[in-house]
MARBARO-508386 format. One line per field, with one value per residue: x, y, z negated of N, C-alpha, C in turn; residue in three letters. Coordinates in nm, 4 decimals. Atoms other than C-alpha are relative to their C-alpha. Layout:
<rs>
nc1	[X  ...];
nc2	[Y  ...];
nc3	[Z  ...];
cac1	[X  ...];
cac2	[Y  ...];
cac3	[Z  ...];
cc1	[X  ...];
cc2	[Y  ...];
cc3	[Z  ...];
type	[ALA  ...];
</rs>
This chain:
<rs>
nc1	[0.0856  -0.0815  0.0087  0.1218  0.1170  -0.0082  0.0375  0.1444  0.0667  -0.0177  0.0719  0.1444  0.0686  0.0870  0.0992  0.0762  0.1408  0.1052  0.1295  0.1007  0.1268  0.1063  0.0227  -0.0976  0.0468  0.0252  0.1433  0.0662  -0.0918  -0.0563  -0.1330  0.0216  -0.1261  -0.1239  -0.1242  -0.1223  -0.1211  -0.1206  -0.1030  -0.0514  0.1023  0.0918  0.1261  0.1223  0.1229  0.1201  0.1242  0.1115  0.0895  0.1284  0.0131  -0.0917  -0.0383  -0.1399  -0.0888  -0.0576  -0.1046  -0.1078  -0.0670  -0.0730  -0.1197  -0.0892  -0.0621  -0.0987  -0.1125  -0.0755  -0.0800  -0.1312  -0.0813  -0.0338  0.0285  0.1005  -0.0113  0.1198  0.0172  0.1198  0.0506  0.0338  0.1329  0.0981  -0.0108  0.0049  0.1300  0.1033  -0.0220  0.0462  0.1461  0.0686  -0.0272  0.0850  0.1382  0.0173  -0.0366  -0.1409  -0.0822  -0.1147  -0.0991  -0.1372  -0.0445  -0.0425  -0.1350  -0.0932  -0.0510  0.0657  -0.0572  0.0856  -0.0866  0.0722  -0.0224  -0.1376  -0.0088  0.0777  -0.0598  -0.1392  -0.0291  0.0831  0.0526  0.1313  0.0981  -0.0635  0.0537  -0.1044  -0.0313  -0.0810  -0.1308  -0.0706  -0.0393  -0.1103  -0.1204  -0.0190  0.0425  0.1044  0.1199  0.0526  0.1461  0.0406  0.1165  -0.0345  0.0806  0.1366  0.0688  0.0094  0.1212  0.0852  -0.0664  0.0191  0.1338  -0.0045  -0.0797  0.0805  0.1015  -0.0656  -0.0663  -0.1429  -0.0765  -0.0009  -0.0896  -0.1371  -0.0329  -0.0183  -0.1293  -0.1070  -0.0047  -0.0549  -0.1420  -0.0668  -0.0107  -0.0959  -0.1333  -0.0354  -0.0273  -0.1277  -0.1085  -0.0130  -0.0726  -0.1388  -0.0636  -0.0091  -0.0180  -0.0972  0.0627  0.1045  -0.0684  -0.0465  0.1195  0.0492  -0.0970  0.0142  0.1285  -0.0173  -0.0840  0.0779  0.1039  -0.0654];
nc2	[-0.1179  -0.1209  -0.0866  -0.0812  0.0836  0.0377  -0.1180  -0.0172  0.1011  -0.0313  -0.1228  0.0216  0.0259  0.1121  0.0509  0.1194  -0.0379  0.1010  -0.0550  0.0912  -0.0307  0.0954  0.0869  -0.0092  -0.0905  -0.1328  -0.0342  0.0651  0.0111  -0.1215  0.0102  -0.0231  -0.0212  0.0126  0.0102  -0.0453  0.0358  -0.0456  0.1043  0.0379  0.0743  -0.0916  0.0140  -0.0611  0.0624  -0.0790  0.0717  -0.0954  0.0037  0.0470  -0.0053  -0.0616  -0.1377  -0.0116  0.0388  -0.1171  -0.0520  0.0985  -0.0133  -0.1279  0.0215  0.0878  -0.0785  -0.0891  0.0826  0.0487  -0.1109  0.0048  0.1088  -0.0029  0.1311  0.0761  0.1424  0.0742  0.1372  -0.0003  -0.1365  -0.0487  0.0513  -0.0171  -0.1147  -0.1305  -0.0250  -0.0204  -0.1354  -0.0954  0.0085  -0.0516  -0.1448  -0.0668  0.0106  -0.1027  -0.1317  -0.0272  0.0156  0.0865  -0.0169  -0.0041  0.1384  0.0453  -0.0495  0.0713  0.1278  0.1126  0.1309  0.1101  0.1174  0.1167  0.0039  0.0465  0.1405  0.0884  -0.0019  0.0448  0.1151  0.1176  0.0515  0.0630  -0.1050  -0.1315  -0.0778  -0.0544  0.1005  0.1061  -0.0555  -0.0127  0.1366  0.0376  -0.0718  0.0227  -0.1181  0.0450  -0.0820  0.0213  0.0067  0.1116  -0.0309  -0.0552  -0.1149  0.0449  0.0217  -0.1253  -0.0823  0.0029  -0.0726  -0.1425  -0.0376  0.0030  -0.1145  -0.1209  -0.0004  -0.0286  0.1184  -0.0295  0.1202  0.0070  -0.1061  0.0445  0.1030  -0.0701  -0.0699  0.1003  0.0586  -0.1010  -0.0164  0.1230  -0.0024  -0.1035  0.0439  0.1043  -0.0677  -0.0702  0.0988  0.0563  -0.1007  0.0046  0.1215  0.0011  -0.1385  -0.0096  0.0619  -0.0940  -0.1104  0.0500  0.0177  -0.1315  -0.0573  0.0726  -0.0412  -0.1377  0.0058  0.0627  -0.0943  -0.1168];
nc3	[0.0000  -0.0079  0.1171  -0.0069  0.0299  0.1405  0.0767  -0.0187  0.0804  0.1413  0.0339  -0.0026  0.1253  -0.0358  0.0942  -0.0349  0.0168  -0.0038  0.0402  0.0531  -0.0670  0.0338  -0.1150  -0.1083  -0.1050  0.0580  0.0059  0.1126  0.1132  0.0564  0.0604  0.1423  0.0691  -0.0770  0.0748  -0.0666  0.0713  -0.0698  -0.0140  0.1316  0.0719  0.0695  -0.0713  0.0529  -0.0465  0.0263  -0.0253  -0.0045  0.1154  -0.0533  -0.1457  -0.0937  0.0346  0.0380  -0.1093  -0.0663  0.0883  -0.0032  -0.1297  0.0024  0.0816  -0.0760  -0.1079  0.0641  0.0452  -0.1154  -0.0526  0.0640  -0.0552  -0.1420  -0.0564  0.0732  -0.0315  0.0393  -0.0463  -0.0840  0.0049  -0.1345  -0.0364  0.1064  0.0916  -0.0666  -0.0633  0.1030  0.0526  -0.1031  -0.0122  0.1179  0.0058  -0.0992  0.0496  0.1038  -0.0512  0.0279  -0.1197  0.0285  -0.1067  0.0519  0.0143  -0.1326  -0.0246  0.0875  -0.0489  0.0653  -0.0277  0.0447  0.0111  -0.0507  -0.1450  -0.0210  0.0418  -0.0883  -0.1339  -0.0066  0.0855  -0.0283  0.1259  -0.0163  0.0267  0.0103  0.1117  0.0864  0.1018  -0.0590  -0.0334  0.1281  0.0384  -0.0883  0.0425  0.1441  0.0755  0.0919  0.0163  0.1346  0.0011  -0.0854  -0.0840  -0.1306  -0.0410  -0.0295  0.1282  0.0742  -0.0020  0.1199  0.1081  -0.0261  0.0478  0.1471  0.0454  -0.0215  0.1059  0.1269  0.0543  0.0119  -0.0349  -0.1464  -0.0467  0.0288  -0.0982  -0.1278  0.0085  0.0008  -0.1349  -0.0906  0.0331  -0.0394  -0.1465  -0.0395  0.0376  -0.0959  -0.1261  0.0178  0.0030  -0.1347  -0.0780  0.0431  -0.0545  -0.1473  -0.0441  -0.1093  -0.1167  -0.0445  -0.0678  -0.1308  -0.0835  -0.0408  -0.0929  -0.1277  -0.0590  -0.0479  -0.1197  -0.1067  -0.0461  -0.0625];
cac1	[0.0000  0.1412  0.2069  -0.0829  -0.3333  -0.2083  -0.2441  -0.5938  -0.6913  -0.5503  -0.7348  -1.0800  -1.3135  -1.5026  -1.8266  -2.0089  -2.3862  -2.6789  -3.0434  -3.3297  -3.6532  -3.9867  -3.9859  -3.8084  -4.0150  -4.0482  -4.4220  -4.5029  -4.2090  -4.0590  -3.6984  -3.7064  -3.3370  -2.9828  -2.6364  -2.3049  -1.9607  -1.6225  -1.3019  -1.2029  -1.5277  -1.6881  -2.0562  -2.3935  -2.7408  -3.0650  -3.4140  -3.7324  -3.9590  -4.2577  -4.3530  -4.4412  -4.4035  -4.0524  -3.9162  -3.8657  -3.6651  -3.4608  -3.3822  -3.2847  -3.0437  -2.9008  -2.8394  -2.6645  -2.4469  -2.3453  -2.2166  -1.9225  -1.7926  -1.6223  -1.6868  -1.9906  -1.9515  -2.2543  -2.3552  -2.6130  -2.6503  -2.6610  -2.9815  -3.1397  -3.0063  -2.9435  -3.2563  -3.4665  -3.3078  -3.3654  -3.7255  -3.8232  -3.6477  -3.8328  -4.1606  -4.1072  -4.0015  -3.6342  -3.3667  -3.1218  -2.9082  -2.6045  -2.5880  -2.5574  -2.2320  -2.0771  -1.8503  -2.0241  -1.8773  -2.1095  -1.8985  -2.1714  -2.1248  -1.7468  -1.7801  -2.0532  -1.8625  -1.5115  -1.5295  -1.6677  -1.8702  -2.1815  -2.3726  -2.2938  -2.4730  -2.2732  -2.2992  -2.1557  -1.8738  -1.7856  -1.7794  -1.5514  -1.3049  -1.3280  -1.4948  -1.7011  -2.0550  -2.2142  -2.5830  -2.7583  -3.0734  -3.0676  -3.2021  -3.5052  -3.5878  -3.5915  -3.9264  -4.1308  -3.8702  -3.9051  -4.2756  -4.2115  -3.9423  -4.1735  -4.4247  -4.1665  -4.0194  -3.6661  -3.5488  -3.6482  -3.4669  -3.1536  -3.1649  -3.2001  -2.9041  -2.6920  -2.7812  -2.7006  -2.3684  -2.2770  -2.3526  -2.1577  -1.8632  -1.8698  -1.8829  -1.5926  -1.3840  -1.4625  -1.3473  -1.0303  -0.9588  -1.0154  -0.9292  -0.6198  -0.8117  -1.1030  -0.8633  -0.7154  -1.0624  -1.1697  -0.8486  -0.8861  -1.2531  -1.1585  -0.8872  -1.1265  -1.3845  -1.1293];
cac2	[0.0000  0.3384  0.6018  0.8161  0.5309  0.4218  0.7781  0.8026  0.4768  0.5920  0.9250  0.7747  0.7901  0.4610  0.3506  0.0213  0.0621  -0.1650  -0.0657  -0.2287  -0.2519  -0.4181  -0.5775  -0.6002  -0.3634  0.0108  0.0233  -0.2038  -0.1574  0.1070  0.1706  0.1390  0.1628  0.1892  0.1048  0.2652  0.1388  0.2918  0.1020  0.0993  -0.0678  0.2427  0.2230  0.3856  0.2464  0.4384  0.2963  0.4848  0.5771  0.4978  0.4300  0.5848  0.9159  0.8470  0.7221  1.0661  1.1889  0.8675  0.9047  1.2695  1.1674  0.8868  1.1241  1.3709  1.0949  0.9643  1.3106  1.2383  0.9532  0.9212  0.5500  0.3498  -0.0275  -0.2560  -0.6175  -0.6391  -0.2626  -0.2067  -0.4109  -0.3445  -0.0856  0.2013  0.1554  0.1281  0.4480  0.6315  0.5110  0.5917  0.9322  1.0281  0.9049  1.1534  1.4399  1.4122  1.4462  1.1512  1.2899  1.3479  0.9721  0.9177  1.1149  0.8954  0.6091  0.2824  -0.0650  -0.3652  -0.6501  -0.9005  -0.8113  -0.8655  -1.1959  -1.3373  -1.2366  -1.3468  -1.6147  -1.9668  -2.0328  -2.2467  -1.9464  -1.5760  -1.4741  -1.2581  -1.5316  -1.7945  -1.5665  -1.4886  -1.8614  -1.9192  -1.6589  -1.7856  -1.4655  -1.5412  -1.4084  -1.3660  -1.3406  -1.6455  -1.4816  -1.3853  -1.0789  -1.2794  -1.3455  -0.9757  -0.8217  -0.9565  -0.8096  -0.4699  -0.4664  -0.5655  -0.2961  -0.0333  -0.1331  -0.0641  -0.4124  -0.3395  -0.7018  -0.6952  -0.3632  -0.5065  -0.8096  -0.5786  -0.3674  -0.6769  -0.8255  -0.5013  -0.4570  -0.8205  -0.7878  -0.4622  -0.6072  -0.9152  -0.6921  -0.4837  -0.7945  -0.9473  -0.6215  -0.6360  -0.9895  -0.9122  -0.5417  -0.5831  -0.8156  -0.5696  -0.2866  -0.5008  -0.5930  -0.2294  -0.1246  -0.3960  -0.3021  0.0678  -0.0122  -0.2307  0.0512  0.3137];
cac3	[0.0000  0.0935  -0.1728  -0.0507  -0.0644  -0.4063  -0.5388  -0.3870  -0.5614  -0.8948  -0.8785  -0.8223  -1.1171  -1.1076  -1.2668  -1.2617  -1.2269  -1.3051  -1.3119  -1.4971  -1.2955  -1.3611  -1.0151  -0.6825  -0.4653  -0.5247  -0.4514  -0.7447  -0.9829  -1.2055  -1.3025  -1.6790  -1.7568  -1.6343  -1.7546  -1.6590  -1.7525  -1.6740  -1.5998  -1.9669  -2.0698  -2.2214  -2.1474  -2.1873  -2.1526  -2.1244  -2.1411  -2.0513  -2.3382  -2.1174  -1.7570  -1.5287  -1.7137  -1.8487  -1.5168  -1.3619  -1.6617  -1.6606  -1.2897  -1.3363  -1.6106  -1.3954  -1.1039  -1.3379  -1.4849  -1.1413  -1.0479  -1.2813  -1.0648  -0.7278  -0.6743  -0.7798  -0.7969  -0.8077  -0.7656  -0.4856  -0.5131  -0.1378  -0.1116  -0.4522  -0.6971  -0.4558  -0.2377  -0.5550  -0.6928  -0.3617  -0.3417  -0.6971  -0.6886  -0.3712  -0.5227  -0.8078  -0.5805  -0.6801  -0.4143  -0.4236  -0.1370  -0.3592  -0.4162  -0.0404  -0.0478  -0.3174  -0.2272  -0.3045  -0.3271  -0.3454  -0.4796  -0.3937  -0.0278  -0.0497  -0.2376  -0.0142  0.3024  0.2073  -0.0639  -0.0267  -0.3405  -0.3863  -0.5248  -0.5079  -0.8267  -1.0658  -1.3296  -1.0932  -0.9758  -1.3386  -1.4099  -1.1083  -1.2389  -1.6006  -1.7172  -2.0238  -2.0237  -2.3660  -2.2761  -2.1337  -1.9958  -1.6287  -1.4513  -1.3393  -1.7074  -1.7988  -1.6843  -1.9790  -2.2149  -2.0442  -2.1216  -2.4836  -2.5198  -2.3717  -2.6406  -2.9111  -2.9631  -3.0903  -3.0485  -2.6807  -2.6325  -2.7975  -2.5656  -2.2620  -2.3750  -2.4438  -2.1033  -1.9203  -2.1021  -2.0372  -1.6642  -1.6364  -1.8237  -1.5985  -1.2914  -1.4222  -1.4877  -1.1469  -0.9882  -1.1957  -1.0713  -0.7015  -0.6813  -0.4618  -0.2307  -0.2147  -0.1265  0.1548  0.2858  0.2910  0.4646  0.7332  0.7856  0.8155  1.0706  1.2709  1.2889  1.4046];
cc1	[0.0896  -0.0206  -0.1270  -0.1240  0.0000  -0.0445  -0.1504  -0.0759  0.0084  -0.0823  -0.1519  -0.0542  -0.1123  -0.1027  -0.0649  -0.1439  -0.0892  -0.1294  -0.0879  -0.1325  -0.1012  -0.0328  0.1015  -0.0366  -0.0471  -0.1477  -0.0665  0.0888  0.0466  0.1442  -0.0181  0.1299  0.1172  0.1163  0.1141  0.1184  0.1190  0.1034  0.0562  -0.0998  -0.0914  -0.1315  -0.1115  -0.1176  -0.1147  -0.1213  -0.1135  -0.0864  -0.1376  0.0087  -0.1474  0.0546  0.1481  0.0973  0.0667  0.1150  0.1214  0.0804  0.0798  0.1290  0.1008  0.0724  0.1056  0.1244  0.0878  0.0841  0.1427  0.0957  0.0217  -0.0402  -0.0967  0.0100  -0.1219  0.0140  -0.1358  -0.0655  -0.0395  -0.1424  -0.1044  0.0161  -0.0146  -0.1318  -0.1129  0.0136  -0.0498  -0.1522  -0.0713  0.0279  -0.0932  -0.1465  -0.0294  0.0383  0.1424  0.0800  0.1231  0.1153  0.1439  0.0569  0.0477  0.1445  0.1053  0.0516  -0.0648  0.0668  -0.0914  0.0864  -0.0691  0.0250  0.1404  0.0098  -0.0735  0.0571  0.1356  0.0348  -0.0972  -0.0405  -0.1387  -0.1135  0.0752  -0.0618  0.1165  0.0405  0.0907  0.1406  0.0819  0.0502  0.1204  0.1314  0.0279  -0.0252  -0.1187  -0.1136  -0.0612  -0.1498  -0.0455  -0.1232  0.0473  -0.0880  -0.1443  -0.0810  -0.0426  -0.1352  -0.0930  0.0612  -0.0130  -0.1339  -0.0037  0.0758  -0.0779  -0.1112  0.0606  0.0721  0.1519  0.0874  0.0095  0.0946  0.1459  0.0442  0.0270  0.1356  0.1162  0.0174  0.0647  0.1502  0.0798  0.0184  0.1028  0.1426  0.0480  0.0374  0.1360  0.1170  0.0183  0.0788  0.1480  0.0755  0.0241  0.0297  0.0969  -0.0572  -0.1068  0.0635  0.0463  -0.1170  -0.0481  0.0943  -0.0112  -0.1297  0.0079  0.0784  -0.0783  -0.1048  0.0597  0.0213];
cc2	[0.1234  0.0859  0.0827  -0.0784  -0.0423  0.1168  0.0234  -0.0978  0.0349  0.1210  -0.0187  -0.0217  -0.0992  -0.0255  -0.1244  0.0297  -0.1227  0.0674  -0.1120  0.0402  -0.1095  -0.0957  0.0291  0.0986  0.1312  0.0378  -0.0528  -0.0111  0.1381  -0.0283  0.0385  0.0223  -0.0051  -0.0136  0.0466  -0.0405  0.0525  -0.1127  -0.0478  -0.0822  0.0867  -0.0028  0.0787  -0.0683  0.0915  -0.0835  0.1010  -0.0153  -0.0508  -0.0012  0.0206  0.1355  0.0153  -0.0298  0.1206  0.0580  -0.0935  0.0111  0.1300  -0.0138  -0.0877  0.0776  0.0955  -0.0784  -0.0433  0.1094  -0.0022  -0.1011  0.0167  -0.1287  -0.0734  -0.1443  -0.0716  -0.1464  -0.0052  0.1385  0.0563  -0.0397  0.0209  0.1310  0.1336  0.0243  0.0227  0.1399  0.1032  0.0044  0.0641  0.1501  0.0745  -0.0035  0.1115  0.1399  0.0405  -0.0265  -0.0845  0.0161  0.0007  -0.1404  -0.0572  0.0396  -0.0677  -0.1244  -0.1102  -0.1287  -0.1052  -0.1260  -0.1275  -0.0164  -0.0532  -0.1500  -0.0908  -0.0042  -0.0692  -0.1203  -0.1130  -0.0641  -0.0591  0.0998  0.1305  0.0873  0.0513  -0.1034  -0.1090  0.0499  0.0193  -0.1367  -0.0454  0.0634  -0.0122  0.1253  -0.0414  0.1011  -0.0369  -0.0275  -0.1051  0.0282  0.0627  0.1205  -0.0370  -0.0217  0.1308  0.0729  -0.0121  0.0753  0.1505  0.0455  0.0017  0.1220  0.1304  0.0125  0.0195  -0.1172  0.0217  -0.1212  -0.0147  0.1056  -0.0389  -0.1062  0.0628  0.0698  -0.0988  -0.0613  0.0972  0.0166  -0.1219  -0.0062  0.1034  -0.0405  -0.1123  0.0596  0.0703  -0.0991  -0.0694  0.0971  -0.0006  -0.1191  0.0093  0.1380  0.0135  -0.0594  0.0926  0.1163  -0.0421  -0.0187  0.1341  0.0656  -0.0664  0.0408  0.1419  0.0018  -0.0572  0.0963  0.1229  -0.0183];
cc3	[0.0000  -0.1242  -0.0028  -0.0352  -0.1458  -0.0866  0.0111  -0.0892  -0.1478  -0.0425  -0.0024  -0.1412  0.0322  -0.1090  0.0589  -0.0389  0.0062  -0.0427  -0.0551  0.0635  -0.0308  0.1140  0.1081  0.1096  -0.0621  -0.0071  -0.1262  -0.1235  -0.0436  -0.0427  -0.1464  -0.0770  0.0952  -0.0963  0.0873  -0.0867  0.0793  0.0010  -0.1336  -0.0805  -0.0846  0.0755  -0.0662  0.0646  -0.0380  0.0388  -0.0087  -0.1243  0.0415  0.1520  0.0310  -0.0445  -0.0343  0.1122  0.0660  -0.0821  0.0002  0.1295  0.0091  -0.0792  0.0743  0.1092  -0.0562  -0.0424  0.1174  0.0644  -0.0551  0.0627  0.1495  0.0703  -0.0913  0.0465  -0.0559  0.0399  0.0674  0.0030  0.1343  0.0391  -0.1100  -0.0766  0.0717  0.0742  -0.1017  -0.0596  0.1010  0.0035  -0.1176  -0.0196  0.0944  -0.0418  -0.1001  0.0473  -0.0331  0.1268  -0.0328  0.0990  -0.0509  -0.0167  0.1337  0.0291  -0.0877  0.0708  -0.0805  0.0439  -0.0604  -0.0033  0.0463  0.1493  0.0316  -0.0309  0.0973  0.1415  0.0060  -0.0873  0.0312  -0.1322  0.0238  -0.0214  -0.0181  -0.1088  -0.0840  -0.1051  0.0561  0.0337  -0.1284  -0.0455  0.0829  -0.0448  -0.1505  -0.0822  -0.0850  -0.0046  -0.1351  -0.0023  0.1000  0.0850  0.1303  0.0299  0.0267  -0.1274  -0.0666  0.0030  -0.1208  -0.1188  0.0195  -0.0559  -0.1529  -0.0538  0.0165  -0.1035  -0.1384  -0.0640  0.0012  0.0350  0.1518  0.0570  -0.0224  0.1001  0.1375  0.0018  0.0064  0.1383  0.0983  -0.0237  0.0464  0.1521  0.0467  -0.0342  0.0929  0.1346  -0.0039  0.0030  0.1349  0.0870  -0.0364  0.0582  0.1510  0.0585  0.1174  0.1279  0.0574  0.0748  0.1387  0.0963  0.0528  0.1002  0.1374  0.0690  0.0548  0.1310  0.1179  0.0561  0.0684  0.1489];
type	[MET  SER  GLY  GLY  LYS  ARG  LEU  GLU  ARG  GLU  MET  ARG  LYS  ILE  CYS  PHE  LEU  ASP  ILE  GLU  ALA  THR  GLY  LEU  GLU  ALA  GLU  SER  ALA  PHE  ILE  VAL  GLY  PHE  GLY  LEU  MET  ASP  GLU  LYS  GLY  GLU  TRP  LYS  HIS  ARG  PHE  ALA  SER  SER  VAL  PRO  SER  GLY  GLU  LYS  GLU  LEU  LEU  SER  GLU  LEU  MET  ARG  GLU  LEU  GLU  ASN  TYR  ASP  LEU  ILE  ILE  THR  TRP  TYR  GLY  GLU  LYS  PHE  ASP  LEU  PRO  MET  ILE  TYR  SER  ARG  CYS  LEU  LYS  HIS  GLY  LEU  ASN  PRO  SER  SER  LEU  LEU  ARG  LYS  ARG  HIS  LEU  ASP  LEU  HIS  LYS  ILE  VAL  SER  SER  TYR  LEU  LYS  LEU  SER  LYS  ASN  SER  LEU  ASP  ASN  VAL  CYS  LYS  PHE  PHE  ASP  ILE  LYS  LYS  GLU  VAL  THR  VAL  THR  GLY  ALA  ASP  MET  PRO  PRO  TYR  TYR  MET  LYS  ALA  LEU  SER  GLY  ASP  LYS  ASP  ALA  LEU  LYS  LEU  ILE  GLU  ASP  HIS  CYS  LYS  ASP  ASP  LEU  ASN  GLY  LEU  ARG  GLN  VAL  TYR  GLY  LYS  ILE  ARG  SER  PHE  VAL  ASP  ALA  VAL  LEU  GLU  VAL  GLU  ARG  GLU  ALA  SER  ASP];
</rs>
């Protein structure tokens, strides 16, 4: 890697993003929470006080938080997290255009395109790289807990927070394991498009 590219990589402020939504389609689901983690593992999690009224405020806060980062890394974010954020922001009259200008890296896309694994779920990739996950519930298990948390169930909210933190930490560690490979993939793809 040339000195200029290395310096560019070192100067990027990176965050790992995961949203919490009550479903998979924006017409019938709400974003009820989000988690952000930096490269050091510092993290924050926000959960809506109510839906749909709390969703707009939550999205506004998310957009403000993302302004602090140069690169957003997700797992399946190109097909879920970002389109859901765009859709729900626009539904509430918020302009998500600033997010379009951010660099985004979907590690799911890299893994599913370049690695040969039986499953490309974050949990399976973490297992492949010997990254220990603490929480055993999956994203598909979460919607009932969202409803309980929105009703004031503190145990459900704690489980949601633990699950989000665990996923973000797994994502961060996967990136750490394959970062040099990801940089090479992105460089080869850039060269091929020039």
